[in-house]
MARDOVEX-596864 format. One line per 4 residues: their letters; for each residue x, y, z of C-alpha. Coordinates in Angstrom, 1 decimal, always signed. Each point is the difference from the previous one (the first is absolute). Layout:
<atoms>
a	X Y Z ~ ...
</atoms>
This chain:
<atoms>
xxxx	+0.0 +0.1 -0.1 ~ +1.4 +3.5 -0.8 ~ +1.1 +2.0 +2.5 ~ -1.8 +3.3 +1.0
xxxx	+2.7 +3.3 -1.1 ~ +2.3 +1.0 +3.0 ~ +2.5 +2.6 +0.7 ~ +2.9 -1.3 +1.4
xxxx	-0.6 +0.8 +3.5 ~ -3.6 -1.6 -0.4 ~ -0.8 -4.0 +0.5 ~ -1.0 -1.4 -3.3
xxxx	-3.0 -2.4 +1.0 ~ -2.1 -2.0 -2.5 ~ -4.0 +0.0 +0.1 ~ -0.1 -2.8 +2.1
xxxx	+2.7 +0.7 +2.8 ~ -1.8 +3.6 +0.3 ~ -3.4 -1.7 +0.8 ~ +1.4 -2.2 +2.4
xxxx	+1.6 +3.1 +1.8 ~ -3.6 +1.2 +0.3 ~ -1.5 -3.2 +1.0 ~ +2.5 -0.5 +2.8
xxxx	-1.3 +3.3 +1.3 ~ -3.0 -0.8 +0.7 ~ -1.9 -0.6 +2.9 ~ -0.2 -4.0 -0.8
xxxx	-2.6 -1.3 +2.8 ~ -3.9 +0.8 +0.5 ~ +0.1 +0.4 +3.9 ~ -3.2 +1.5 +0.3
xxxx	-3.2 +0.4 -1.8 ~ -0.7 +2.6 -3.3 ~ -3.0 +1.1 -1.0 ~ +1.4 +0.9 -3.3
xxxx	+2.0 -3.2 -0.2 ~ -3.3 -2.2 +0.2 ~ -1.5 +2.4 -2.5 ~ +1.7 -0.9 -2.8
xxxx	-0.2 -3.6 +1.1 ~ -3.6 +0.4 -0.5 ~ -0.8 +0.0 +3.2 ~ -2.0 +3.2 +1.6
xxxx	+1.0 -0.3 +3.9 ~ -2.6 +3.3 +0.8 ~ +0.8 -1.4 +3.5 ~ +3.6 +1.3 -0.1
xxxx	-1.4 +3.5 -0.3 ~ -3.4 +0.4 +1.4 ~ -1.1 +0.9 +2.3 ~ +2.5 +3.1 -0.9
xxxx	+2.8 +0.6 +2.6 ~ +0.5 +2.6 +2.1 ~ +3.3 +1.6 +2.0 ~ -0.4 +0.1 +3.7
xxxx	-1.0 +3.1 +1.6 ~ +2.8 +1.2 +1.3 ~ +1.7 -0.5 -3.3 ~ -2.7 +1.9 -1.5
xxxx	+0.1 +2.9 +2.4 ~ +3.5 +0.5 +0.1 ~ +0.0 +0.3 -4.2 ~ -3.0 +1.9 +0.0
xxxx	+1.8 +2.5 +2.5 ~ +3.2 -0.2 -2.5 ~ -2.1 +1.2 -3.1 ~ -1.7 +2.8 +1.7
xxxx	+3.8 +1.4 +0.6 ~ +0.9 -0.7 -3.6 ~ -3.2 +1.2 -1.4 ~ +0.7 +3.7 +1.7
xxxx	+3.6 -0.7 -1.4 ~ -0.7 -0.3 -3.6 ~ -3.1 +2.3 +0.4 ~ +2.4 +2.8 +1.6
xxxx	+3.7 -0.5 -1.1 ~ +0.2 -1.7 -3.4 ~ +0.2 +2.1 -3.0 ~ -1.1 -2.3 -2.9
xxxx	+0.4 +2.6 -2.7 ~ +3.6 +0.8 +1.5 ~ +1.0 -3.5 +0.0 ~ -1.3 -0.1 -3.8
xxxx	+1.9 +3.1 -0.7 ~ +3.4 -0.2 +1.6 ~ +0.0 -3.9 -0.6 ~ +1.4 -0.5 +3.4
xxxx	-1.7 -0.7 +3.5 ~ +1.1 +3.1 +1.9 ~ +2.2 -1.2 +3.1 ~ -2.5 +1.7 +2.8
xxxx	-2.7 -2.5 -1.2 ~ +1.7 -3.2 +0.1 ~ +1.7 +1.3 +3.5 ~ -3.8 +0.6 +0.9
xxxx	-0.7 -3.7 -0.7 ~ +2.8 -1.3 +2.0 ~ -1.4 +2.4 +3.2 ~ -3.3 -1.6 -1.0
xxxx	+1.6 -3.5 +0.5 ~ -1.2 -1.0 -3.8 ~ +3.5 -1.4 -0.6 ~ -0.4 -2.7 +2.4
xxxx	-4.1 -1.0 -0.7 ~ +1.0 -3.6 -0.4 ~ +2.6 -0.1 +2.9 ~ -0.7 -1.9 +3.5
xxxx	-0.5 +2.7 +2.4 ~ +3.4 -1.6 +2.1 ~ +2.0 +1.4 -2.9 ~ -1.5 +3.7 +0.4
xxxx	-2.7 -0.8 -2.6 ~ -3.5 +0.3 -0.4 ~ -1.2 -3.6 -0.3 ~ -2.4 +0.7 -2.8
xxxx	-2.2 -3.3 -1.5 ~ +0.0 -0.4 -3.2 ~ -2.9 +1.1 -0.4 ~ +0.3 +3.4 +1.3
xxxx	+3.3 +0.6 -1.7 ~ -1.9 -0.5 -3.1 ~ -2.7 +2.1 +0.7 ~ +3.1 +2.5 +1.2
xxxx	+1.5 -0.2 -3.4 ~ -2.7 +0.4 -1.8 ~ -0.6 +3.3 +1.9 ~ +3.4 +1.4 -0.8
xxxx	-0.1 -1.3 -3.4 ~ -3.1 +2.0 -0.8 ~ +2.1 +3.3 +1.2 ~ +2.8 -0.8 -1.8
xxxx	+0.7 -3.5 -1.8 ~ +3.8 +0.5 +0.4 ~ -0.4 +0.2 +3.8 ~ -1.9 -3.3 -0.3
xxxx	+2.8 -0.8 -2.0 ~ +2.8 +0.8 +2.8 ~ -1.4 -1.3 +2.7 ~ -1.1 -3.2 -1.8
xxxx	+3.5 -0.9 -0.9 ~ +1.4 +1.4 +2.8 ~ -2.3 -3.0 +1.9 ~ -1.7 -2.9 -2.3
xxxx	+3.3 -0.7 -1.5 ~ +2.8 +2.0 +1.5 ~ +1.6 -1.0 +2.7 ~ -2.5 -0.2 +3.0
xxxx	-1.6 -2.8 -1.4 ~ +2.7 -2.5 -1.1 ~ +1.3 +0.7 +3.3 ~ -3.1 -0.7 +1.9
xxxx	-0.4 -3.5 -1.9 ~ +3.6 -1.6 -0.5 ~ +2.3 +2.5 +2.3 ~ +1.9 -0.9 +3.4
xxxx	-1.0 +1.4 +3.2 ~ +3.3 +2.0 -0.5 ~ -0.8 +1.4 -3.4 ~ -3.3 +1.1 +1.6
xxxx	+1.0 +2.0 +3.0 ~ +2.7 +1.6 -2.1 ~ -2.1 +0.8 -2.9 ~ -3.9 +0.1 +0.4
xxxx	-0.3 +3.3 +2.3 ~ +2.6 +2.2 -1.9 ~ -2.7 -1.5 -2.9 ~ -2.8 +1.0 +2.3
xxxx	+0.3 +3.6 +0.4 ~ +3.3 +1.5 -2.2 ~ +1.4 -2.2 -2.6 ~ -1.5 -0.8 -3.3
xxxx	+0.3 -2.9 -1.8 ~ +0.4 -1.4 -3.7 ~ -0.6 -3.3 -1.8 ~ +3.0 -0.9 -2.5
xxxx	-0.5 -2.9 -2.2 ~ -0.1 +1.8 -4.2 ~ +2.5 -0.1 -2.0 ~ +0.5 +2.0 -3.1
xxxx	-0.1 -3.7 -1.7 ~ -1.8 -1.7 +2.3 ~ -4.1 +0.4 +0.6 ~ -1.8 -2.9 +1.2
xxxx	+2.9 -2.4 -0.9 ~ +2.1 +0.2 +2.8 ~ +2.2 -3.2 -0.9 ~ +1.6 +2.6 -2.2
xxxx	+1.4 +2.0 +3.5 ~ +3.1 +1.7 -0.6 ~ +0.4 +1.6 +3.2 ~ +2.3 -2.1 +2.2
xxxx	+0.8 -0.6 +3.6 ~ +3.9 -1.3 +0.6 ~ +0.0 -1.5 +3.5 ~ +3.6 +1.8 +1.4
xxxx	+0.7 -1.1 +3.3 ~ -3.3 +1.7 +2.7 ~ -1.2 +1.9 -3.0 ~ -1.3 -0.5 -3.6
xxxx	+1.2 +2.5 -2.9 ~ -2.6 +1.4 -2.3 ~ +0.3 +0.8 -4.0 ~ -3.0 +0.9 -1.9
xxxx	-2.3 +2.3 -1.2 ~ -3.4 +0.2 +0.7 ~ -3.1 +1.5 -1.9 ~ -3.3 +2.0 +1.0
xxxx	+1.0 -0.5 +4.1 ~ -3.3 +2.0 +0.7 ~ +1.0 +1.7 +3.4 ~ +3.3 -0.2 -1.1
xxxx	+1.0 +3.5 -0.5 ~ -1.3 +0.9 +3.9 ~ +0.7 -3.6 +1.6 ~ +2.3 -0.4 +3.0
xxxx	+0.0 -3.8 -0.1 ~ -0.5 -2.2 -2.7 ~ -0.8 -4.0 -0.4 ~ +2.3 -0.9 -3.2
xxxx	-0.2 -3.5 -1.9 ~ +3.4 -0.9 -0.9 ~ +1.2 -3.5 -1.4 ~ +2.8 -1.4 +2.0
xxxx	+2.3 -2.4 -1.3 ~ +0.3 -3.5 +1.0 ~ +2.3 -0.7 +2.0 ~ +2.1 -2.2 +2.3
xxxx	-2.3 +1.0 +2.9 ~ -2.5 +1.7 -1.8 ~ -3.2 -1.1 -1.6 ~ -0.2 +2.7 -1.9
xxxx	-2.9 +1.3 -2.2 ~ -2.3 +3.2 -0.1 ~ +0.3 +1.4 +3.9 ~ -1.9 +2.7 +1.7
xxxx	+2.1 +2.8 +1.4 ~ -0.7 +2.9 +2.5 ~ +2.6 +3.0 -1.6 ~ +0.5 +3.1 +1.4
xxxx	-0.4 +2.6 -2.9 ~ +2.1 +2.0 +1.5 ~ +2.7 -2.7 -0.3 ~ +3.2 +1.0 -1.8
xxxx	-0.1 -1.1 -3.4 ~ -4.1 +0.8 -0.4 ~ -0.7 +2.4 -2.1 ~ -3.3 +0.7 -1.5
xxxx	+0.6 +1.2 -3.7 ~ -3.3 +1.4 -1.3 ~ -3.5 +1.0 +1.6 ~ -2.2 -1.3 -3.1
xxxx	-3.0 +1.7 -1.2 ~ -3.1 -1.3 -0.9 ~ -3.6 +0.4 -2.0 ~ -1.6 -0.1 +3.1
xxxx	+1.0 -0.2 +4.3 ~ +2.1 +3.2 -1.1 ~ +0.8 +0.0 +4.3 ~ +1.8 -2.9 -0.4
xxxx	+3.4 -0.8 +1.5 ~ +0.8 -2.6 -2.4 ~ +3.7 -0.4 -1.2 ~ +2.9 -1.9 -1.3
xxxx	+2.2 -1.3 +2.7 ~ +3.2 -1.0 -0.5 ~ +2.5 -2.3 +2.1 ~ +3.6 -0.2 +0.2
xxxx	+1.9 -1.7 +2.7 ~ -2.6 +0.2 +2.0 ~ +0.8 -1.9 +3.6 ~ -3.0 -1.5 +1.2
xxxx	+0.1 -1.6 +3.6 ~ -0.8 -3.8 -0.2 ~ -2.3 +1.1 +2.9 ~ -1.9 +1.9 -2.0
xxxx	-1.3 -3.2 -2.8 ~ -3.3 -0.8 +0.6 ~ -0.8 -3.4 +0.0 ~ +2.4 -2.7 -1.6
xxxx	+2.2 +0.5 -2.9 ~ -2.2 -0.9 -3.0 ~ -3.1 +1.0 +1.6 ~ -0.1 +3.3 -1.3
xxxx	-3.0 -0.6 -2.3 ~ -1.9 -2.3 +2.3 ~ -0.2 +2.9 +2.4 ~ -0.7 +2.3 -2.8
xxxx	-3.4 -1.6 -1.0 ~ -0.7 -0.4 +3.2 ~ +0.5 +3.5 +1.0 ~ -2.3 +0.4 -3.3
xxxx	-3.2 -2.2 +1.1 ~ -1.4 +2.5 +2.0 ~ +2.1 +2.8 -0.8 ~ -2.2 +0.2 -3.6
xxxx	-2.5 +0.9 +2.1 ~ +1.4 +3.8 +0.3 ~ -1.0 +0.7 -3.8 ~ -3.6 -1.2 -0.3
xxxx	-0.3 +2.1 +3.1 ~ +0.9 +3.9 -1.9 ~ -2.0 -1.8 -2.5 ~ -3.2 +0.1 +2.3
xxxx	+1.1 +3.9 +0.8 ~ +0.2 +0.2 -3.3 ~ -3.3 -1.3 -1.1 ~ -2.0 +2.1 +3.4
xxxx	+1.5 +2.9 -1.8 ~ -1.0 -0.2 -3.3 ~ -3.7 -1.2 +1.1 ~ +0.1 +3.7 +1.9
xxxx	+1.1 +1.6 -3.0 ~ -2.4 -1.5 -2.6 ~ -3.1 +0.5 +2.6 ~ +0.8 +3.6 +0.5
xxxx	+0.6 +0.8 -3.4 ~ -2.7 -2.0 -1.4 ~ -2.5 +1.3 +1.5 ~ +0.8 +3.8 -0.6
xxxx	+1.1 -0.5 -3.8 ~ -3.2 +0.4 -2.3 ~ -0.4 -1.4 -3.4 ~ -2.9 +0.4 -2.1
xxxx	-2.2 +1.0 +2.9 ~ +1.1 -2.6 +2.4 ~ +3.1 -0.9 +2.4 ~ +2.3 -1.9 -2.0
xxxx	-0.4 -2.8 +2.8 ~ -3.5 -0.4 -1.3 ~ +1.3 -1.2 -3.4 ~ +0.2 -3.3 -0.3
xxxx	+3.4 -0.2 -1.3 ~ +1.6 +2.1 +2.7 ~ -2.0 -1.8 +2.7 ~ +1.3 -3.3 -1.2
xxxx	+3.4 +1.2 +1.0 ~ -1.2 +1.1 +3.5 ~ -1.4 -2.7 +0.5 ~ +3.0 -2.2 -1.0
xxxx	+2.2 +2.1 +2.1 ~ -2.0 -0.4 +3.1 ~ -0.3 -3.8 +0.0 ~ +3.1 -0.1 -0.9
xxxx	+1.3 +2.1 +2.7 ~ -2.2 -2.1 +2.7 ~ +1.6 -3.3 -1.6 ~ +3.7 +1.4 +0.3
xxxx	-0.6 +0.6 +3.9 ~ -2.0 -3.3 +0.3 ~ +3.2 -1.6 -1.2 ~ +2.3 +1.7 +1.4
xxxx	-1.5 -0.1 +3.7 ~ -0.8 -3.7 -0.1 ~ +3.5 -0.8 -1.0 ~ +1.9 +2.3 +2.8
xxxx	-2.8 -1.1 +2.7 ~ +1.3 -3.9 -1.2 ~ +3.6 +0.8 -0.2 ~ -0.5 +1.9 +4.1
xxxx	-1.8 -3.7 +1.2 ~ +2.6 -1.8 -1.8 ~ -2.4 -3.0 +0.0 ~ +0.3 +0.0 -3.6
xxxx	+2.9 +0.1 -3.1 ~ -0.7 +2.9 -1.5 ~ +2.7 -0.2 -2.7 ~ -2.5 -0.1 -3.0
xxxx	-2.8 +2.5 +1.7 ~ +2.7 +2.3 +0.4 ~ +1.3 -0.2 -3.7 ~ -3.2 +0.1 -1.5
xxxx	-1.2 +3.4 +2.0 ~ +3.3 +1.4 -1.5 ~ -0.5 -1.1 -3.5 ~ -4.4 +0.8 +0.1
xxxx	+0.9 +2.9 +1.9 ~ +2.7 +1.6 -2.4 ~ -1.9 -0.9 -3.3 ~ -3.4 +1.2 +1.6
xxxx	+1.2 +3.2 +1.2 ~ +1.9 +1.5 -3.4 ~ -3.6 -1.0 -1.2 ~ -2.0 +2.0 +2.3
xxxx	+2.4 +3.1 -0.3 ~ +0.4 -0.5 -3.8 ~ -3.9 +0.1 +0.0 ~ -0.2 +3.8 +2.7
xxxx	+2.0 +1.5 -2.7 ~ -2.5 -1.1 -2.6 ~ -2.8 +1.5 +2.2 ~ +2.0 +3.0 +0.5
xxxx	+0.2 +0.7 -3.7 ~ +2.8 +2.5 -0.9 ~ +0.5 +0.9 +3.4 ~ +1.4 -3.9 +1.0
xxxx	+2.2 +0.7 -2.6 ~ +1.1 +3.6 +1.7 ~ +2.5 -0.3 +2.6 ~ -1.1 +1.8 +3.6
xxxx	+2.4 +2.8 -0.5 ~ -2.0 +1.4 -3.4 ~ -3.0 -0.8 +1.6 ~ +0.4 +2.1 +2.9
xxxx	+1.7 +2.5 -2.0 ~ -3.4 +1.2 -2.0 ~ -2.0 +0.2 +2.9 ~ -1.2 -4.2 +0.3
xxxx	+0.1 -2.4 +2.8 ~ +3.7 -1.6 -0.3 ~ -0.9 -3.6 -0.1 ~ +3.5 -2.0 -1.0
xxxx	-2.4 -2.6 -2.1 ~ +2.9 -0.4 -2.3 ~ +2.9 -0.3 +2.5 ~ -2.1 -3.0 +2.1
xxxx	+0.0 -1.6 -3.5 ~ +3.8 +0.2 -0.5 ~ +0.7 -1.2 +3.7 ~ -2.1 -2.6 -0.5
xxxx	+1.4 -1.7 -2.7 ~ +3.0 -1.0 +1.3 ~ -1.8 -2.6 +2.7 ~ -0.4 -2.2 -3.6
xxxx	+3.8 -0.4 +0.2 ~ +1.1 +0.7 +4.3 ~ +0.6 -3.3 +1.7 ~ -0.8 -2.2 -2.7
xxxx	-1.4 +1.0 -3.3 ~ -3.0 -1.1 -1.2 ~ +1.1 -2.6 -2.3 ~ +2.3 -1.3 +2.8
xxxx	-2.6 -0.5 +2.6 ~ -2.5 -2.3 -2.5 ~ +3.3 -2.1 -0.2 ~ +0.8 +0.1 +4.3
xxxx	-4.1 -0.6 +0.3 ~ -0.2 -2.3 -2.6 ~ +3.1 -2.1 +1.3 ~ -2.0 +0.1 +3.5
xxxx	-3.2 -0.8 -1.5 ~ +1.5 -3.4 -1.7 ~ +2.0 -1.4 +3.3 ~ -2.2 -2.4 +0.4
xxxx	+0.2 -1.5 -3.4 ~ +3.5 +0.6 +0.0 ~ +0.6 -1.8 +3.4 ~ -1.8 -3.8 -1.0
xxxx	+0.6 +0.4 -4.1 ~ +3.2 +2.5 -0.5 ~ +2.2 -3.1 -0.6 ~ -2.0 -1.0 -3.0
xxxx	+1.4 +3.1 -1.7 ~ +3.1 +1.0 +1.4 ~ +2.6 -1.3 -2.9 ~ +3.1 -1.0 +2.4
xxxx	-2.4 -2.7 +2.0 ~ +0.4 -3.5 -0.4 ~ -2.5 -2.9 -1.7 ~ -0.3 -1.1 +3.3
xxxx	-0.6 +3.7 +1.7 ~ -2.6 +0.1 -2.4 ~ -1.8 -3.0 +0.3 ~ +0.2 +1.1 +3.8
xxxx	-1.6 +3.2 -0.5 ~ -2.6 -1.3 -2.8 ~ -1.5 -2.3 +3.0 ~ +0.0 +2.8 +2.5
xxxx	-1.9 +1.8 -2.7 ~ -2.6 -2.5 -0.2 ~ -1.0 +0.0 +3.3 ~ +0.2 +4.0 +0.3
xxxx	-2.3 +0.3 -2.8 ~ -2.6 -2.8 +0.3 ~ -0.8 +1.6 +3.4 ~ +0.3 +3.7 -1.1
xxxx	-1.3 +0.2 -3.5 ~ -3.6 -1.4 +0.7 ~ -0.5 +2.5 +3.1 ~ +0.3 +2.9 -3.0
xxxx	-3.3 -1.1 -2.2 ~ -2.4 +0.8 +3.2 ~ -0.1 +2.3 +2.5 ~ -2.0 +2.3 +2.4
xxxx	-0.5 +2.8 -2.8 ~ -2.4 -2.3 -1.8 ~ -2.3 +0.5 +3.0 ~ -2.9 +2.5 -0.2
xxxx	+0.1 +0.6 +3.7 ~ +4.0 +0.1 +0.7 ~ +1.3 +2.7 +1.8 ~ -2.9 +1.2 +1.0
xxxx	+1.1 +2.1 +3.0 ~ +1.3 +2.4 -2.6 ~ -3.7 +0.9 -0.8 ~ -1.7 +1.5 +2.8
xxxx	-3.5 +1.7 +0.0 ~ -0.1 +3.6 -1.3 ~ +3.5 +0.0 -2.0 ~ +1.1 -1.5 -3.3
xxxx	+1.5 -3.5 -0.8 ~ +3.3 -0.9 +0.2 ~ -0.2 -3.6 +0.5 ~ -0.4 -0.6 -3.9
xxxx	+3.3 +1.7 -0.3 ~ +1.1 -2.5 +2.5 ~ -0.8 -3.0 -1.9 ~ +1.2 +1.5 -3.4
xxxx	+3.7 -0.1 +2.3 ~ -0.5 -3.2 +0.9 ~ -0.7 -1.5 -3.6 ~ +2.2 +2.3 -1.7
xxxx	+2.8 -1.6 +2.3 ~ -0.8 -3.2 -0.4 ~ +0.4 +0.7 -3.9 ~ +3.0 +1.9 +0.3
xxxx	+1.6 -3.2 +1.6 ~ -1.6 -1.8 -3.1 ~ +1.5 +2.4 -2.4 ~ +3.7 -0.3 +1.8
xxxx	+0.1 -3.9 -0.2 ~ -1.0 +0.3 -3.5 ~ +3.0 +2.2 -0.8 ~ +2.3 -2.1 +1.8
xxxx	-1.3 -3.3 -1.7 ~ +0.4 +1.9 -3.3 ~ +3.2 +2.0 +0.2 ~ +1.6 -2.2 +2.9
xxxx	+3.9 +1.5 +0.0 ~ -1.0 +3.2 -2.2 ~ -2.8 +1.0 +2.6 ~ +2.8 +2.2 +1.0
xxxx	+0.5 +1.8 -3.3 ~ -3.9 +0.9 -0.5 ~ +0.3 +3.3 +2.3 ~ -3.1 +1.3 -1.9
xxxx	-2.0 -3.2 +1.5 ~ +1.3 +0.4 +3.0 ~ -0.7 +3.1 +0.7 ~ -3.2 -0.2 -1.0
xxxx	-0.5 -2.6 +2.7 ~ +1.4 +2.2 +2.5 ~ -2.6 +3.0 -1.3 ~ -2.8 -2.1 +0.9
xxxx	+1.4 -0.9 +3.2 ~ +0.6 +3.7 +1.0 ~ -3.7 +0.3 -0.9 ~ -1.5 -2.3 +2.1
xxxx	+2.2 +0.7 +3.1 ~ -1.5 +3.7 -0.5 ~ -3.5 -1.2 -0.4 ~ +0.0 -2.1 +3.3
xxxx	+2.2 +2.7 +1.4 ~ -2.9 +2.6 -0.4 ~ -3.1 -2.1 +0.9 ~ +1.8 -1.2 +3.4
xxxx	+1.0 +3.8 +0.9 ~ -3.4 +1.0 -1.5 ~ -1.7 -2.3 +2.5 ~ +2.7 +1.4 +3.0
xxxx	-1.3 +3.5 -0.5 ~ -3.9 -1.0 -0.1 ~ +0.5 -1.5 +3.7 ~ +2.4 +2.3 +1.3
xxxx	-0.4 +3.3 -1.4 ~ -3.0 +2.4 -1.4 ~ +0.7 -0.1 -3.6 ~ -0.5 -3.5 -0.7
xxxx	-2.6 +0.3 -2.7 ~ +2.1 +2.4 -1.9 ~ +2.5 -2.7 +0.4 ~ -1.6 -2.8 -1.4
xxxx	-0.9 +2.5 -2.7 ~ +3.6 +0.2 -1.3 ~ +0.8 -3.2 +0.5 ~ -3.0 -1.4 -2.3
xxxx	+1.3 +2.7 -2.2 ~ +3.7 -0.8 +0.0 ~ -0.6 -4.1 +0.0 ~ -2.4 +0.8 -3.5
xxxx	+2.9 +1.9 -1.5 ~ +2.2 -2.7 +0.6 ~ -1.6 -3.0 -1.3 ~ +0.1 +1.9 -2.9
xxxx	+4.1 -0.1 -0.3 ~ -0.5 -3.4 +1.9 ~ -1.6 -1.6 -3.3 ~ +1.8 +2.4 -2.6
xxxx	+2.8 -1.5 +1.6 ~ -0.9 -3.9 +0.0 ~ -1.2 +0.7 -3.4 ~ +3.9 +1.1 -1.1
xxxx	+1.5 -2.7 +1.7 ~ -0.8 -2.3 -3.4 ~ -0.8 +2.6 -2.5 ~ +3.0 +2.4 +0.0
xxxx	+2.5 +1.4 -2.7 ~ +2.9 -1.4 +2.1 ~ +1.8 -1.9 -2.5 ~ -0.4 +2.4 -2.7
xxxx	+1.2 +2.8 +2.1 ~ +3.2 -2.3 +0.2 ~ +0.6 -0.4 -3.4 ~ -0.6 +4.2 -0.3
xxxx	+3.0 +0.1 +2.2 ~ +2.1 -2.2 -0.9 ~ -0.5 +2.4 -3.4 ~ +0.5 +3.3 +2.0
xxxx	+3.6 -1.1 +1.3 ~ +0.5 -1.9 -3.4 ~ -0.5 +3.3 -1.2 ~ -2.5 -0.8 -2.5
xxxx	-2.0 +3.0 +0.7 ~ +2.2 +2.7 +0.3 ~ -1.7 +1.9 -3.5 ~ -2.5 +0.5 +2.7
xxxx	+1.9 +2.6 +1.9 ~ +1.2 +2.1 -3.2 ~ -1.7 +3.5 +0.8 ~ +1.3 +1.2 +3.1
xxxx	+2.9 +1.4 +1.4 ~ +1.3 -1.6 +3.6 ~ +0.8 +2.7 +2.9 ~ +1.6 -2.3 +2.1
xxxx	+3.9 +0.8 +0.8 ~ +3.1 -1.7 -0.3 ~ +1.3 -3.0 +2.4 ~ -0.1 -3.2 +0.9
xxxx	-3.3 -1.6 +0.9 ~ +1.4 -1.2 +3.0 ~ +2.5 +1.9 +2.0 ~ +3.3 -1.6 +0.9
xxxx	-0.2 -1.8 +3.8 ~ +3.6 -0.7 +0.1 ~ +1.5 -0.1 +3.3 ~ +2.3 +2.7 +1.0
xxxx	+0.7 +3.1 +1.6 ~ -2.5 +2.9 -0.9 ~ +0.2 +2.6 -2.1 ~ -2.4 +1.9 +1.0
xxxx	-1.1 +2.4 +2.9 ~ -1.7 -1.4 +2.7 ~ -3.6 +1.3 +0.1 ~ -1.0 -1.8 +3.3
xxxx	-1.9 +2.2 +2.0 ~ -0.6 -0.8 +3.7 ~ -3.0 +2.3 +1.5 ~ +1.5 +1.9 +2.5
</atoms>
């Protein structure tokens, strides 16, 4: 098999080797139940999410008290227009957040943190993100994937004692994995950490280091070479950003999140004490993926905040803007968009709160739920913002400063659209999330039948796998034929008197889960070892699962609100609207599983890359500048000014 292109300082790895690295980093076992895992297997385990779990009163009271302080801070001390205009978060705002304790929202109180639950941490991110998304990104990168989270799960007591008090109050952290030529394929990671006595010596370049420009502490993924006494492999380290040899070479600028302190960081002969290694050598990717299991929930949290703001602006604008004798909201074409925004905002919050509360209770394995929340939230928030821009018309395309200059309300709709776009790429692009979730969704199948399609397995191994698979499928497949979804009175608790009927939507979820599992089985039988190449099919399978999870979450949330709050009737209406919209999307996705243009698309791609259609590019000029597609990341001393800017 041909090797992937690699520069001299990068390891050359085959496609199979890259998959093996990714597979080794996965959590292999399922020690706890998972609602989403069961859903992909055709088993609708409503009992795992209903009744909706709730936080203890003490946690809720502490969380609400902090949210009140944070709201006051955001309303009185955050000037979002200034952040957008200056492309920087003022130091006094960051220091104000430190004084509030916002750096330590997820850090235990014994280390000086606030000890908030995942539920209230996410509510705080939604609130801060609505004030300015760059602020939300700063706090999220610091706590969700930065130094505190991996230390919380994998750090030694000495590391926690040394770093967590700093991170709770004063020090900002960043997570450094991506490199100029390494994205979602960490097998090619080039940054090295060479053992030298009681230290490791780091060399390499990291790209898109969110918070890296202002960070005090870094969690860095680097490759330790295998040697005597050293297992080697990709390993995680806590690195002091002020260490000699650490240079922030560039502060990157983007289409959105203009206040983001994101940069390029070079390490040249940086000495890191072995005591700063997190976990064992070679455990770096597993640490990163485990950290992301709950860390990914920060992105849908900010998507929820964006959805709520989109709904507020759509409601206020559409009630005063008149066309043809009535407010535009009363025209069906605009009304449908408002309904979509309202129903989808309700759904995103339902998915987020349910996943977060399950994370807090720690009774369920939520790795798939968190990934689905990230995938679904980032895609739907982008669509909601796009619809808001359309509802606003020309004003949606106009900047807030321009609107204010001519005497209108400064509504930053176009900014929100730009700011949200990155969420479809951050912390796993939509395409990568499809593959990651698909791998987890078919885990049960690969566990019993994986050896059948593994070319490296012997005939004896294949025969054994065949026998095991036969036993598994003989028990599993017949259960996909019929279920509660075919019983008219199933889930009748979700049709209380005086409310719309949600029980039919849950029956649809149950039937569709079985259909989804059958479709996956048919595909594996048809394509076997080539299944992993059918990314279009796998993406649609995952998208169906995301919709079914969201439908389940909204029904459970609506029932919770009916029994605990005054607006249960309205919650049922929103849930009904969302489920109706979602069912249309699910049916389209089911149809596209087997009727699509995947094969012809593949032929066109080969033609494009082979130059068959270059004539189609005639008649334009290319304003792109000169330079390589990927910057040189050869290790060595930096030749650039250090733009590292610690917050004073």
